[in-house]
N, C-alpha and C positions, 0 to 999 in steps of 0.2 A: 224415742230415740229415732225411729223410722221417719217421723215427721221433721226432726232436726236435720237428718242426713238429706232428706228430699229438698228441704229448704236451702241447705248448703250447696247442693249440686245445682239447684236452679239459679241461685245468685252467682256461682261460679261460671255457669254458661252465659248468663247475662253479661257478666264482667268480661269474659273472653270475647263475647260478641261486640262489646263496646271498645275493645282495645284497638289502637291504630295499626293498620296493616303497613302504612308507609311512613317510616321515620328517617329523616336525613337532615344534616346540618351543614349550612354553607357559611363560611366566615370570610367575607370580602373576597369572593372567588369570581374570576372572570365568567361572564354568562355562558359563553360558548363551551367552556370547560365544565361548567355545571351541568349543562345538558348532556355532555358525554358521560358524566358520573351517573345521571339519572338513567341513561340507556343501560350502563353496565350493572347498576344495582338492581333495577326492577325489570329488566328484559323488555324495555320499551323501544319503539322505533320512531324517530323524529325526522322531519324534513324542515330544514331552516338554512338561512344564509349566515355562515360563520363570520363574514366580514361585518355584518350588521351587529351581531351579538357581542363580538369581542370588544366593543366600545363600552359595554356595560358590566357592572359587578353586582353580585348577589351576596347579601348577608341575611340569612333567614334560617330559623330552626323549625322545619316543617314536620308536623304530625297529622297524618291524614288516614281515614279508614278506606277511602275509595280512591280510584285513579283520578276521577274527576276533581275531587277535593285537592289531591296533590297538585294537579296541573294548574287549578285556579290559584292556589297558594304561591305557586312558582312564579306565574306571570303577573301577579298582583303588583309587584314592584318593578316591572319591566314594561317598556312600551311595546307590548305584544298581546295578541289574542291567539287562542288555539282552536283548531278544528281537526276532528278525527275523521279521516277517510280511509275506509277499510281498517287495516291494522297500523296505519301510519298516522302520527300526530303531527299536524302542520302547524308550525309557529309562524304567524303572519304579523309582520310589522304594522303597528298603528299608523294611521295616516299622518298623525302628528306626534313627534317624540315628546315624552314627558320630561320637563326640565329636572335636572338633578338637584337635590337639596344642597344648597351651598351655605356658607357661613362667611360673614365679613371679617371674622377673626383670622389671625395667622398664628402659626406655631413657630417659635424661635427656639434655637438650642445651641449648644456647644458640644464639641467632641474632645475628650481628653484621654491621655494615657493614664490608666488606672494606677500604675506604680509611681510614675514621676510627676503626674499633674501637668505634663507637657501638652499644650494644645496641639491638635493634629490637623494641620492644614491639608486641603485637597482630599479629605476622606470622602468616600462614596456614600451619599445619603439618598435613600430611596423610599418614597411613599407609593401609594397605589397609582397616582397619576403622573408622578414626576421623579426623575432621577437627577440629582445635582451633586455638587461637591462643596464641602465646607470651605470657607474663606481662609485667609492667611492667619487668622486668630482662632480657627476652628469652629467659627460660627456659621449657622445656616438658618433659613426660614422657609416655610412652606405654607401655602394657603389650602386648608382642607376642603374637600368637596362634601363632607359629612361630618356628623357630630364628633366622631372619634376615627382616628387613622392609625394604621400601623407603620412605624418608621424602622427601617433596617439600616444599619451603619456598618460599613466594612472598611478596612485599611490594611495595606499590605504589611504582613508580619503581626497582625492582631487577630484575635477571635472576633467574628461578627457578633453584633448585638442587635436584637430586635425588641421593640416595646410598643404597646398600644398607648396612644396619647389622646387625652381629651382636649378639645380645642379651647377650653376655658383656662388652660395653663399658659402662663406668660413666658416661662423659660424652662427648657428641658436640658438636663445635664446627662450626657451619655459618656460613660467611661468604658474604654476598650482595654482588654487584657492582652499583653504580648503573648503570642502563641509559643508553645514548645515544639511545635511541629516545624519541619523544614518546609519552607515555601520558596519557590523560585523568585529571584528579584525582578523577573520579567512579567509584567502584567499582561493579561489579555486585553485586546481592544474592547471598549466598553460595550455592554450588552444593549439589548433593545430598550428603548425608553430613555436613553441618555442623550444629552447634548454635549458635543465635544468639539475641540478645535480641529481635529483631523479624523477622517473616516478610515484612512489606510495608513500604513507605514508608521504607526505610533506605538512607542513602548515607554514604559515608566520604570523607574528604579527607586527603591527605598534603600539608602546606603546601609541600613541595619542588616539587610539580606545578603550583603556581598562579603561579610566578615570572614566567611569560611573559604573563599576562593583563594587559590594560590597567588601570591604577589611577591614582588621583589622587595617591597617595603611595607607600607600600609595597604590595606584594601583600597583599590583605586577605582573610582567611578568610571573614568574614561577607559581604563583597561578593560573593565567589565563590559561597557558598551561595545567595544571592539569585537566581542565574542558573538554579536548578533549577525545574522545573515545580511549581506549588503555592505558590511563594513569590514575593513582589512585589520587582521591581527598579526600578520606575518612580519612585523617590524617592531621589536620592543624598544627601539631607540626613539620613539615618538608616541605622545599621547594624543596627537592631532587625529581627528577622525577623517579617514578616507571613505567617503560615502558614495557608493555607487559610481565609482570612477572619477570622482571630483576630489580636488585637494582640500585640506583643512581650511584654507583661506576663504572657501565658498560656503563655509558654515557659520551661522550666527550662534555665538555662545554667549549667553546672558546669566548673570548671577544677581538676583534681586533687582532686575531691571537695567543694570549697566553691563557693557560689553566687555568681554575678556578676549583680548587679541592673541595671546600667546599662551598655550596650555602646559607647556613643558617645564618641569623642574629637572634639573641635572640632565639636560640634553635629551629629555624624553623618557627618563627611567620611570617617572610617575608624574601625575598631573598636579596643578596648582589648586585643585579642588580638595579641601580638607574634609574627609568623610565624617569626621566628628561633628561638624556643624552644618552639613548639608541635610536639609529635611526631605527634599523631593526633586527629582530629575525627570523631565520629559524630553524624549527624543522624537523628532519628526524627521523621518529619513527622506521626505519629499512631499510635494503637494500640500504644504502647510497652509493654514488659513491666512486671510487678509490681515489678521492681527499682527502677523510677523512679516518682516521685509528686510531689505538691505543686503540679502544674500540669495545666491542662485541654487544652492544644493540642499542644505538641511539646517535644522534648528535644534539647539540644546538650551532648554529653559530650566534653570535650577533656582531653588529658593533655600535660604538658610533657615535654621530651626528657630522657633520662638522660645523664650525663657520659660522655665518652670515657675509659675506664680505661687507655688505652695511652699517650696523649700529650696535651699542651695544644693545644686547637684554639679557633678563635674567628673573629671578623670584625667589620668596621665597614661602615657604609653612610650615604649621603647622598642626599637628594632635595630637591625644591623646598619641602616642608613640614616635614621633620623629619631628624634624624640618629639613628643607632642603632648599638648594639654588643652583642656577646655573647662570652662565654668559657666554656670547659669545662676544669676543672682536675681531674686525677686525684691523689688523695692515697693512695698505696699502691695495692693491688689490690682493696681492699674499700670504699673511700670516694671519692666524686666529687661535685664541685660544679658547678653550671650557673648562670651569672649573665646576665641580659639587661636592657637598658634602652633607652629611646627618649625623645626630647625634641624639642619644636618649636624652631624657630629664627626666630621672627617678626621678630627684629631683625637677623638675620644677612644676609638677602637682601631685596631689594624684592620683596614677594610679593603678586601680583595675585590668587592663589587665595584668600588670607585675606580681602583687602579686598572682592572681589567677593561671596564667600560671606556675609560679615558684613553687608554693606550690604543685601543682599536679604533674609537670613534674620532678623537681629535687628530689623530695622525693624518686622516684624510684632509683635514682643514689645511694643514701644512702643505700637503702634496698638491692641494688645489692652487696654491700660490707658487709652487716650484715643482712642476711635474716630473722633473728628472732626478729627484732625490731618491736615496736608497730605500727600497721598500721594507727593509728590516730595521727601520728606525728604532732606536732604543730610548727609554726614558732616562735621562741623566738626573733630573731634579724631580722629587716627589711632587706630583701635581697638587695644587691647592684649590679646593672647591668648596664653596658654601652657599647655602640657600636658607631662606626663611619666608614664612607667610603668616599674616595675621588677619583674622576676621573679627568683626565686631557688629552686633546688631542691638539696637535699643528699640523696644516696643512700648508705646504709650497708648492706652485705651481709655480715653476720658469718659466715654459712655459706651453703651452696648452697640451703638450704631456707627461708631467712628474708631478708626484704627490709624495711628501714625507710626511709621517705621523709619528709622535711620539706619543705614547699612554702609559699612566701610570695608575695604579690602586693600592690603598692601602685600606685594610679593616681590622678592629680589633674588637673583642668582648671580654669583661671581665666580670666575674661573681664571687661574693663572697656572701655565705649565711651560716648562723649558725643555726642549729636545736638542740633542746633539748627535751629529754624525761626523765621523772621521775617517778619511781615506789617506792614501800614501802622500798625495800632493796638496790636498785641501781639507780643511776642517769647516763644518757648518754648524751654527748655532741658531736656534729658532726660539723666540719668545712669543708665546701664544696667549692672548688675553681676551676675555669676553665678559660682558655684563648685560643683563636684561632685567627689566622691572615692569610689573603691572600694577596699576593703582585704579581703584574704582570706588564710587560712592553714589548713594541714592537716597532721596527723601520721598516717602510715598505716603499719600493721605487717601485713605478709603472711606467712603461714606455710604451707608445703607439707608437710603431715604425711606424706603418702605420694602415690602416683600417683593415688589416687582422691579425696582430701580436701584442700581448700585453704580456709583461713579468713582473714579480713581484719578488723582493727579500724581504725576511722577516727575521729579527733577533729578536727572542722573548725569554722571560724567565718568569718563574713563581715560586713561592714558597708557601708552606702551612705549618704552625706551629700549634701544638695543644698541650696544657699542662692541666692536671687535677690532682686534689689530694683530697682525703678524709682523714681527720684527726679525730680520735675517742678518746675519753677519758671517762673511766668508773670510777665512784667514788662510793664506797660501803659504805652504811650507817650502816650496821651491819655485823656480822660474817655470811658467807654463805658457805654451804657445798654442793657441787654437787656430785652425784653418782648414781649408779644403784644397787638396791639390798642392800647387806651389804658391797659393795665395794665402798670406798670413791675415787673420781676422783680428785677433786680439792677443796681446802679450800681458801677462801678470807677473810681477816680480816677487821674489821671496820676501815674506814679512808684510806684504801688502794686504789691506783689508777693504772689503767692499761692504757696504751697509745699504739695506733696502728695507722699507716698511710700508705697510698699507693700513690705514685706519678708516673705519666705517662707523657712522653714527646715524640712526634713524629713529624718528619719534612720530607718534601719531596721537592726536587728542581729539576727543569729541564731548559735546555737551548736548543734552536733549531735554526738552520740556514736552511732556506727553499728557494727553487727557483721554480717558476711555469711559464710555457710558454703556452699561448693560441693562437691557430691559426685557423682562419676561412678558412677552406678548400674551401667552397662554401657558398652561402647564406643559405644552408639548413644543413650544417654539421660543426662541430668544433672538433678539437683535442687538448687535454690538456695533457701535460707531465710535470713532475716535480720530485724533489728530496728533501729529508729532512735528516739532520744529527742532532741527538739529544743526549744528555747526561742526565741521570737520577740518582738521589742519594737519598736514604731514610735512616733514622736513627730512631731507637726506643730505649728508655731507660725506664726501670721500676724499681722504688726503693721502698723497704719495710722498714718501721721504726717500731720497737717494743721496747717500753721503750727508752733506749738511744742507742740502737744498730740499724744500718742501713745497708742494703744490696742493691746494685744497679747492674742491669744487663743491658748491652747495646749491640745492634747489628746494624751494618750498612752494606748497600749494594750500589754498584754503577755499572752502565752499560751503554754502548753506544747503539744506535739504528740507523741503516742506511736504508733508504727507498727510492725506486724509484717507480713511478707510471705513468700510462697512461690511459687516458679516452677518448672515442669517443662517440660524441653525434650527432644523426641525427634526423631531424624533418621536415617532408614535407607532407602536406595534411593529409592523413589518418594514417600515421605511425610515431611513435616516437621510437628511439632506444637509449639506453645507455649501452655501453660495456666498461669494464675497467679491469685493472689488477694492483694490488699493491703487491710489493715484499719487505719483511722486513728481515733484518739481525740483530739478537739480540746478542750482544757481549758476555754477561755473560754466555750464554748457547751454543754459537757458532752455532746457528741454524737459518735456513732461512724458512720463511713461505710465501706461495703463497696465495694471496686473490683475486680470480676472482669475477667480478661483472657483472651482466647482467639484463637489464630491457627492457620491451617491452610494448608499448601501441598502440591499434588500435581503431580509431574512426569509429564506425558503422554508426552514423549520427553526424551532427554538435553538437547535444546535449548528445549523448550516446557513451561511450567508455568502453573498457575493457583493463585491463593490468595486468602485473605481473612482479615479480623480483625474482631472485635467487643470493645469495651472500655468501661469507665466510669472516669472520673477525678474527683478533687476538688481544689479550690484554696482556700486559707485567706488569701490576700492579695489586695488590690485596688489597682490603680494608677489613680488618678482624674485625668483630663485637666482642667487649668484652662482651656485654650483649646479649645473644642469644634470650631472651624472651621478648624484646621490646624497648631498648633504641637505637635510631638511632645515637645519638651524641657520643656514647662511642665506638671508633674503632681506628684502626691505619692502615697506608699505608705501604706496603712493595713490593719490586720487586719480580717478579717471579724468583725462583732459582732452579726449576726443581724437588724438592723433596716434601716438605711440600706445596709449592706454585708453581704449574706448570703454564705454559703459557695457558691462557684462549682461547678457540677457539669456535666460533659459526658459524651456518649456517642458514640463513634466507630464507624462502620460503613464498612468499606473492602473492595473486591474488585478484583482486577487479574489481568492476564496478562502473562507476560514470555517473550521469545524472544531467544536469542542463538545465533549461528552465525558462527564465524570473526570477521572484523572488525566485524560488524554486531550491534547491540543495539537491541531495541525493547521498550518498557515502557509499559503504559497501566493507570492506576488510576482507579476511580471512587470517590467518597466522599460521606458524609453525616455532618456533625458538628452536634450540637445542644448548645448551652451555655445553662444556666439560671443566673440570679442576676447578670446583667450590669446596670450602672446607667448612668443618663444625668444624674446630679445635677449635672454641671458646668454645665448650662444655667441653673441659678439664678443664676449669676454675671452673666448677661447679661439679667436680668429687665427691667431698665430700657430694654432695646433691642429686646425681642421681645414686648412687649405684655402680660406677665404682671403682675398686680396684686401689690403688696408683701404683702398678706394672704393670698395664695395661694402664696407661696413655700414655706411649710412643707409644702404638699401636693404640691409639685413635686419629689419624690424617687422617680421611678419605678424599679421593678425589673422587668426583663423577661428575654427569652431571645433567642438568636440561633441561626438555622439556616443553615449553610453547606453548599452542594452544589457539586460540580464533577467535572471529568475532567482528570486530569493525563496528558500524552502526552510521552514522551522517546525520541528516536531518536539513535543514535550510530554513527559509523564511525571506525575507528582503523587506522592503518598506522604503520610505523616513522617516517615523515616527517610524516604529517598525522594530526591528531585534530580531528574536527568533530562537533558535536552540536547538536540543536535541541530546545527544550522549549516546549510549548504547553499553556495552561491555559484552559479555559472554566468559569466558576464564578459563583456568586451568594452574597451574604451578607446576610441579611435579619434585621432586628430586629422584635420584637413587644413592645408595651407596653400595658398597660391604664391609659391616662392621658388625660384629656380635652384636654390641651394638644398632644398628639402624634398622628400618624396611627396607626391600628390596627397597620399594619406599614409599614416603609420600609427602603430600602436603608441599610446601615450605612456609615459614613465610609470603611470599608476595602473596600467592594465594588468589584471590578474584573472586568468581564465577560470580557474577553479579554486575554491576555498572551503574547507570543512572545519567546523569548530564543535567539539563535543565536550559537554561539561557534566560532572556528577557531584552531588552533595549528599552525604549520608550521615545521619545522626544515630549514635548508640549511647544512650545515657547521657552523660556529661561530655561525651566526645563527639566531635564533628570531623568528617574527613571529606576532602575535596580534591578533584582532579580536573585538569583541562587538557585536551589534546587538540593541537592546531596543525593542519596541513594545507599548504598552499602551493599551487604551481608556480614556476619561476617567473619573475618580472622581466621585462625587456631590458636590454642594454645595447649600446652601439658598438659595433666591432671596429677595430683599428683600420686605418688606411693600409693599403698594400704597397709598401716601398714608395710612397709619395712624398714630395717635398714642397714646401712653399717657396715663394719668390725669394725669401730670405735664407733659403736652404735649411729651414726648420722642418723636422719630420712631420707628416700629417698623421696625428694620432687617432683621429676619429673620422670615419668614412660617413659623412652626413647623408650621402645618397642611399645608405643602408641604415638609416636612423632607427634604433630600437628594433632591429630585425632579428636579434638573437636573444636567447633566454637564459637566465641564471638557473642553477640547480634548484630543485624543488625545496620548499621550506617545511620543516616539521619539528615539533618538539612536544614533550610531555611534561606537565608540571603537577606536583603533588603537595598537599598540605594536610596538617593535622592540628586540631585545636582542642584544648580542654578548658572548661569553664566551671566555676564554682561559686555559688552565692553564700556569703557570710551574712552576719546581721547587718553590717553597715557598708560592705564593700563587695563588689563583684571582681573576681579575678579571671582573666583570660590569658592563657599561655599556649604557645605552639611554635611550629616551625613550617617552612616551606622548602621545597626543592625545585628550583627552576632548571628546565632542561635536563630532566633526570638522566637520560642516556647520553648526554654530552654530544649532541649532533652539532656539526659545524654548519651554521647558516650564514649566508652571505647577504649583506645589506646592499652593496652596490659593487659594480666592477668598473674601475678606471684603467687607464693605460699610461705608461711612461715610456720614454725612449731613452736608452742609454747608449752613449757613444763608446764603441769598443774599438781601441786603437790597434794598429798593427805593431807587433813587437819590434820589428826591425827599425822602426822610426825613432830617432833620437836626435839630440843636439838641437840646432837652430832650424831644422827642416820643419815645414808645416806638418802638423799631425795628420796622419792617414788613418782611415778605418771606415767603419760603418755604424749606423744606428740600428739597435735592436729594440723592438717594441715588447714591453714587458707588462703583463696584467697586474693590477693592484686590487686585490679583493679586500673590502672592508668587511671583517667578520663581526658577527653579533655575539651575544654572550653564550658561553658554554655552561656546563653544570654549575649552578650557583645556589648555595644554601642560604637561608635567612631565618631569623628567629624573631619572636615578638613576645611582649609582656605588657598587658593592659590592666589597669585598675580603675574601676568605676565606682562612684559613691553617690 
């Protein structure tokens, strides 16, 4: 027994002596981070160059008995040698770096929704060396630098997925599961290692994530974008984006490659983007890359969803303003169709939203034509309003390297309203009609020649048509004499009628053939080159009818536009670079414009980065507002022709800092944007009310510039149940003109000094609660003239020497929403309601003025009427407290 115990003890000691003292495992870890782990685990001290080591990765399971064995095993797969000096281990780079093991194979894959089988376009796909995005069909490809790699895929609203992939696999299918957590629809800027089209001022939206936000109708993509800092949300009567002091006409809005010129349904109550069929939306608030052009302020690039190729899916919905439906139909494994449609139901329900909105908003249109009508105009005939939109997308995938998309879009709005005003001596009737339509189509062919080269051909076209008319009829109940002093101006007899009408029609059409080629030069850099050939045509007709006489004036312009561009992107570890150049040749003026773009970002730490951009942009279209004091829907499009409407040019300068750690995100950007070539010619339409003589109208077509400055601040916290963020903007937008009738500089109509938007989303079981609070300082308006008269003895309603010198009251409102959802075996039900402007605050859209003649009581008979004009403000109020409901079924 003693010998057995002695033998066991001896073997145990030998075994213990043979056990490894150093055990550590590295799985594709960055070399500099591996060194830090060695220091922490084994109390070692290293001296090394982090910038050299961070380029390499370590995959090794080390088991060593001595420190020397540990170090030799660690540096064996790295271009390093080590030397120990005192207690410090020196890691010395080899004179010649060892080439990494590479493979000629590439890994291809596709990303799908696990529940629906829907391909997920623009999903984030990250390997060790490269971060990219899936294409429109959910496909991606990477060339590994080793025999096996780890691929991590993430997509907004889905659980991330990671998997190790052997390079001998030809195709990888990655399915993402929709998350039950609340995640904000606003994505962070891309992290290190990414290549993207913009390094600053970029946000993305997945429409699935806005369904819980309060809305007047359906959840709206553009209303949600307005909640971002740098955009204005203080006017619910438009879905156009006012980005950093510039109007919606300076934004490029694209859907599947074609242009959308007008975003408003129902005069801005919600946008023409159907959230049921929108897959992804990118917003570039400024300094966008050379791939985008034709506008001077911002870009909205949206794509429609692709069909589920596994089964038929769809849904229907109903709310207080409209009903909608969509369906996805697979035809085999290579062809799929998506259809979506929405329509108003003005006659289906008694709808206070329509009536309240129309009564406040369209009244201003009538007053624009006849500024001295009664401000308490009442609706005599129930207004009739209808809209619909239809989207369709057909995707054909003949093989895994080729995708062909056909996309169609049709949208129409029509309105007819009758208003009546009656006084003791005269009755006035007004017939107000409006119609506008958007149409768009694109055919897109995308080819993946290999893992490095992708090319895209796109043929696209779009059109926008707008018509509006105001018909007035005056009926006199007794003889009326107008005049001043003893001079008789006009005599109207009892029973006499005066008829007057104005008709406006405006169209814009474009067609574009585009080619783009993307080449991955290395895992860290990409070169994009392309060309676009476009043709634009605008037509404007204005007709005036007085009694039985009609006069019509029409003007049309047409021009071609030829563009070439190149863009280089580099992203590796701490640095990101985006540099490009766009060259335009505009046919009608025979001029060429150079648009350089440059963006840079540096990561101080993994959580903290700084960045900036500088860029120049050109625009060859003008949108001229017909109502300069407050109506967003009264305007026309025209091409730049070099005199009254020059080419718009802007320069963007942006600098910012971003920090993200865990659930917290903080983003601050400062910007300066100068836009040259803006016009204010619409003031000539009001010459009889602003004191400008008729012989001076031809000189009143000023062309000037605008300078917008500001700081955007965005802070967010997110958790599985709660997502909350706040955006704040402090800004100014100042116009400068060399014109004797206007101040040398003045605040633009879009100037808003302060705006705060606060959003909360909270999930509790099957319930979701949302709230938005919006606060904005008052926008400018022009005060009336002080007892002034024109040469025709008309009152001066506006003092243009004090243009936009006073401010409207502050804007603020609170919106709330609640949604309940439940999944059955074959259908998902969502039901809820929203309350817009909960505490019923009166917000003012615009302030105009009218002058009413107050006669002296003692004047009667045939004597000329005596009295004076009184200037009266006309405030156009926005919506008060407004409830809404919704019910959605999805299968």
